[in-house]
C-alpha positions, 0 to 999 in steps of 0.5 A, a space after each residue: 499500499 502506498 501511503 499518501 500523507 498518512 497521519 496528516 491532520 485536517 478539520 472536518 466541521 470542527 472535528 480533527 480528522 487524520 488523513 487515512 492511508 491511500 493507494 494510488 488507485 484510491 487517490 485516483 478515484 477520489 480526485 476524478 470524483 471531485 470533477 464528476 460522479 462515476 459509474 460503479 461499472 467504470 470503477 470496478 473495470 479498472 485495475 484494483 477498482 473493486 478493492 478501492 471502492 470497498 475501502 473508500 466506502 468503508 472509510 466513508 468518503 464515498 457513497 452509492 446512489 441507485 440508478 435504474 437506467 445506467 450503472 449505479 453512481 459513486 459520489 463523494 460524501 462530505 467527508 470525502 469532499 473535505 478530504 479531496 479539498 485538502 488534497 487539492 491544496 497539496 496539488 496546488 502547492 506542489 507537494 502532491 504529483 497528479 502526473 504519477 497518478 495519470 491525471 491532468 492537473 487542470 482538468 482535476 482542479 477546475 470546478 465540475 459544473 459551473 452553477 451559473 449554467 443553472 441560474 434559472 432554477 427555482 427554490 422548488 426545482 432545488 427541493 425536488 433535486 434534493 428529494 430525489 438525492 436524499 431518497 435513493 436517487 429516484 421516486 415514483 411519480 406519485 411519491 415525488 408529487 407527494 413528497 414535494 407537493 408539486 410537479 417537477 418543472 420542465 426546467 429540470 428535464 430540459 437541463 437534463 438534471 432529472 429523467 422520467 422513465 416508464 416501468 411496465 411490470 409483468 403484473 399489475 399497471 405500469 408506473 413512471 419513475 423519476 430519477 435524478 441524473 448524473 448531471 444533477 448529482 454533479 450540480 448538487 455536489 458542486 453546490 455543497 462544496 461551495 457552501 462547505 456544509 454536510 447536506 446530511 445534517 439538514 434532512 428532516 423526515 416528512 411524510 415518510 420521506 427524507 426531506 431537505 430542510 428550509 434552511 438548506 434550500 435557502 443556503 443553496 438558492 443564494 449560490 444561484 441568486 449570486 450567479 445572476 
């Protein structure tokens, strides 16, 4: 195992953390996830990918979001985002060499999804994205309307942040599922990084769903308004 700054101390939401031992494969996965979510299939196809994913899940640095149409998607947790920002500072200072990991420095360090591209989104759009994000990445159409008390706007579909899919089971009636897309997940992850908060601390349980709090939606909507 290649140790990368093992024992380095950093702070996460006021709590002192110690950087874990990481191999080159794990480092590469984390830095690519900073740019965008990765499908599980793409990770496990790489050399040492299965072991790297299992270890990052064990450390609580990544999580998996279900996705029916494509492979399930791997995203950074708040703990993972904080660690990656520490690694980013080490890269910028020259203490960590990305070339050894086979990565392009400019491509990794630039922001994944400019939030300015989505400044036309409303607070209700954010609420629906967060509802899907917090509830496994997808909900049945009637469940989403019940949780949000509103239908998703066409803006979310046009921007490719959500998709609708009709399911036809062998028995019973067909139904529609709404999923957050890879782009939708990347947008939220970018916003979480900008405001430097752990979104899981702003979840409320309502009508049987994990619902974003008004405070979380307000903080994220400020990013969109500042982009105008």
